[in-house]
C-alpha positions in Angstrom: -4.5 -48.0 0.8 -4.5 -45.5 3.1 -7.6 -43.5 3.5 -7.3 -42.0 6.7 -9.4 -39.0 7.2 -8.8 -35.5 8.8 -9.7 -35.5 12.5 -8.9 -39.7 12.7 -7.3 -41.1 16.1 -4.7 -43.3 15.2 -4.9 -46.9 16.0 -3.0 -48.3 18.7 -1.3 -51.6 18.7 0.6 -53.3 21.3 2.9 -56.3 21.3 3.9 -58.0 23.9 5.4 -61.6 25.1 8.0 -63.6 27.1 12.0 -62.0 27.0 12.9 -63.3 23.5 10.0 -64.4 21.7 10.5 -62.0 18.6 8.5 -58.3 19.6 11.3 -56.5 18.7 11.8 -57.8 15.4 8.3 -58.2 14.6 7.6 -55.0 15.6 10.3 -53.7 13.2 8.7 -55.9 10.2 5.4 -55.0 11.0 6.0 -51.3 11.0 7.6 -51.1 7.5 5.1 -53.3 6.1 2.2 -51.2 7.1 4.8 -48.4 5.4 4.5 -50.1 2.4 0.9 -50.7 2.8 0.1 -46.8 2.3 0.2 -46.4 6.7 1.6 -43.8 8.6 3.1 -45.5 11.7 4.9 -43.9 15.1 6.4 -46.5 17.0 6.9 -46.4 21.1 9.7 -48.0 22.2 10.1 -49.9 26.1 11.7 -47.0 28.5 13.2 -49.9 30.4 16.7 -49.7 29.0 17.0 -45.8 28.9 15.9 -45.6 32.4 18.9 -48.8 33.5 21.5 -46.7 31.7 20.5 -44.1 33.5 20.9 -46.2 36.9 24.2 -48.1 35.9 26.0 -44.7 34.5 24.5 -42.7 38.0 24.6 -45.5 40.6 27.0 -48.2 39.4 29.6 -46.3 37.3 29.3 -49.0 34.9 28.2 -49.8 31.4 27.3 -53.2 31.9 24.0 -53.3 31.8 23.2 -57.2 32.7 25.2 -57.2 35.5 23.7 -54.1 37.0 20.7 -55.4 36.4 21.4 -58.9 37.8 22.7 -56.4 40.7 19.6 -54.1 41.4 17.1 -57.6 41.2 18.9 -58.5 44.4 18.3 -55.5 46.4 15.6 -53.3 47.3 16.3 -50.6 44.8 15.5 -52.6 41.8 11.6 -51.8 43.8 12.6 -48.0 42.9 13.7 -49.0 39.0 10.5 -50.4 38.3 8.0 -47.9 39.6 10.1 -45.3 37.4 9.7 -47.9 34.4 6.3 -47.8 35.0 6.1 -44.1 35.0 8.2 -43.1 32.2 6.6 -46.6 30.4 3.1 -44.6 30.6 4.4 -41.4 29.8 6.1 -42.5 26.5 2.6 -44.3 25.3 0.9 -40.8 26.2 3.9 -38.8 24.4 4.0 -41.3 21.4 0.3 -40.9 20.9 0.2 -37.1 20.9 3.0 -37.0 18.2 1.1 -39.5 16.2 -1.7 -37.4 16.1 0.6 -34.1 15.6 1.7 -36.0 12.6 -1.2 -37.1 11.6 -0.1 -41.1 11.6 -3.1 -43.8 11.6 -1.6 -46.5 13.5 0.4 -45.9 16.6 3.1 -49.5 17.6 4.0 -49.9 21.4 7.0 -51.8 22.0 5.7 -54.2 25.6 2.6 -53.4 27.7 1.8 -52.5 31.0 1.2 -55.9 31.5 4.9 -56.7 30.9 6.3 -54.6 33.6 3.9 -56.0 36.2 5.5 -59.3 35.5 8.5 -58.2 36.3 7.7 -56.3 38.9 5.7 -58.9 40.9 8.2 -61.1 40.0 11.5 -59.7 41.6 9.7 -57.5 43.8 7.4 -59.4 45.3 9.5 -60.4 48.7 9.1 -56.3 49.4 5.4 -56.7 49.4 5.1 -55.4 53.2 6.8 -52.8 52.5 5.2 -49.2 51.7 7.5 -48.4 49.0 5.6 -52.1 47.4 2.0 -50.7 47.7 3.0 -47.1 46.7 3.9 -48.5 42.9 1.2 -51.4 42.5 -1.5 -48.5 44.4 0.0 -46.7 41.3 -0.2 -49.0 39.1 -3.7 -50.1 39.7 -5.2 -46.8 39.8 -2.9 -44.3 37.1 -1.6 -46.3 34.7 -4.1 -49.0 34.4 -7.6 -47.0 34.1 -5.5 -44.8 31.4 -3.8 -46.9 28.8 -5.6 -48.3 26.0 -4.3 -50.7 22.7 -7.5 -51.1 20.3 -5.4 -54.7 19.9 -2.7 -56.8 21.5 -0.7 -59.3 20.0 0.8 -61.6 21.9 3.8 -63.6 20.5 4.0 -67.1 21.4 7.2 -67.5 22.8 7.5 -72.0 22.6 6.7 -71.7 19.2 9.2 -68.6 17.7 10.8 -69.8 14.8 13.6 -68.3 13.0 14.4 -67.5 9.5 16.0 -71.5 8.9 13.1 -72.9 10.7 14.7 -73.4 13.7 12.8 -72.6 17.2 14.8 -70.4 19.3 13.9 -72.2 22.6 15.9 -75.1 21.8 19.3 -73.8 22.5 18.8 -73.0 26.1 18.8 -74.4 29.4 15.8 -76.1 30.8 15.4 -73.3 33.7 15.6 -70.6 31.1 12.5 -71.8 29.3 10.2 -72.6 31.9 10.8 -69.3 33.3 9.8 -67.6 30.1 7.1 -69.8 29.4 6.0 -68.6 32.6 6.3 -65.0 31.8 4.4 -65.8 28.5 1.5 -67.9 30.9 1.3 -64.7 33.3 0.7 -62.4 30.0 -2.1 -64.8 28.6 -3.9 -64.5 31.9 -3.8 -61.1 32.3 -4.8 -60.9 29.2 -7.2 -62.7 29.4 -9.4 -61.0 32.7 -8.1 -57.2 30.8 -9.9 -55.0 28.6 -7.5 -55.5 25.7 -8.3 -57.8 22.7 -5.4 -60.0 21.4 -4.5 -62.2 19.0 -1.5 -64.6 19.8 1.7 -64.7 16.8 2.8 -68.0 15.6 5.7 -68.9 13.6 8.7 -66.7 11.6 8.8 -63.1 12.4 8.0 -62.7 8.7 5.1 -64.6 9.1 3.5 -63.0 12.5 4.4 -59.1 10.4 2.2 -60.2 7.9 -0.8 -61.4 9.7 -0.7 -58.7 12.2 -0.4 -55.7 9.1 -3.7 -57.6 7.6 -5.4 -57.1 11.3 -4.3 -53.7 11.4 -5.1 -52.4 7.9 -8.7 -54.0 8.5 -8.8 -52.2 12.2 -7.4 -48.6 10.6 -9.8 -49.0 7.1 -13.0 -49.8 9.9 -12.0 -46.8 11.9 -11.8 -44.1 8.7 -15.2 -45.2 7.5 -16.7 -44.5 11.4 -14.7 -41.4 11.2 -16.2 -40.3 7.6 -19.7 -41.0 8.7 -19.2 -38.8 11.9 -17.8 -35.9 9.9 -20.5 -36.3 7.4 -23.4 -36.7 9.7 -22.1 -33.6 11.8 -22.2 -31.7 8.6 -25.9 -32.4 7.5 
């Protein structure tokens, strides 16, 4: 049961992991379960798709996002794209948090962390590392985004262990090169989490099993924060 006292800040939960590691599915299931437990939830979606659609429409006159993305990754324009994504995602998260406060929500769920965008930036933009745009983007990330980003807990969806509802491991259906690339992304994000200020837990198993595990952890954080808020409120009244 949700015992959120007046004025309690929401618990901010982020989900991260490699491409096709089950993040979005897990978030959707987690949100539904949290609401069934009596929590009020606000979700922050990733900004990349919205920006990609805008680039595809304005610069390419195309609706084929996959082709546009592949083409951009081969040119310096991808630097600007990634900077726009990082800026907008950071803004999305701040606005979502404010909306959660306005609605009185006790949980904010975020699809992808700032570490995800660092992976894509370094992977595809590293060849422009001596350019002014690269330095500017990385400086913005280090000086503006990182110090002003807060997650109470991060759930890392394990790519190598993702199991569908039929008990199949999804990575078996792709080629070795793709698997290695996605596993490298997972390992990069996990390494960054280990040296970051964020607490994280790795999620394994079927999406519903991941969601059930996450909900128990999130609910505990909310209850602990609620108790702390009530004690603080009581002390201020004395």
